[in-house]
N, C-alpha and C positions, 0 to 999 in steps of 0.2 A: 334497760334492756336493749334499746336501739343503740345507745351510745357505747355500750360494751362491745358491740359488733362494728363500731365505726360508722354508724348510720345516724342521720338526723331523723327526727320524727317524720318530717316531710318526706324524706327519702324512703323510709319504711312504708309510709302510707301509699306512696306511688307504687312500690313493689307489690303491695297488697291490693292495689286498685281501689283504695278507699277514697271517698270524695273529699274528706278533710282529715287532717292529722290529729284532731282532738280526740279521736278514738284511741290513738296510741297513747296520748297523754293520760287519758282516763284509765287505761290498763296499767300504765306505769305508776299512777297514783293510787291504784286500788279502787277507783270509782266504777270501773267497767271490767268486764271479764273478756278474755279471748273467746269468741263464739266457737262452740264445739265443732261446727261444720267448717271452720276456718283454721283449725289447729294445725293441720299439716302445712297449709300455705304459710302460716306465721313461722313455723319451725324452719321451713325451707328458706324463707326470706331472711331469717336470722342465722342461717347456716348452722343449725343444730339438729340433732337426731330427734325426729318427731316423738318417739317413745319417751326419751329423756325429757323433752319439753313438756309432754303431757304429765309426766310424774311430777315435774317441778310445779306446774300449775296446780295439780291436785294437792300438793303439799301446802300450797298457799291458800287455795280456795276452800279446801275441805281437809284440814289437818287430821281430824279424827279418822276419816276414811283412809287417808294415806297411811296413818299408823296401823290401822287394822289390817290393811293389805300388805304393806311393806315393812312394818315394824319401825322402830325409831331409827 
């Protein structure tokens, strides 16, 4: 996620004002989720549309909900 945007995990964690970059690693590895209250901040830091970012997260976190709402 961060690398695709030309950012290191440490750089992204600074943009998001996180205390440590392990949260980024956890999200990328599927061990953590982007907190809902931080979704817009993460999208902006990654330079992506917040709505598209939310859809992508939903498709990974809750694929059945995503399919029910948006179809395949």
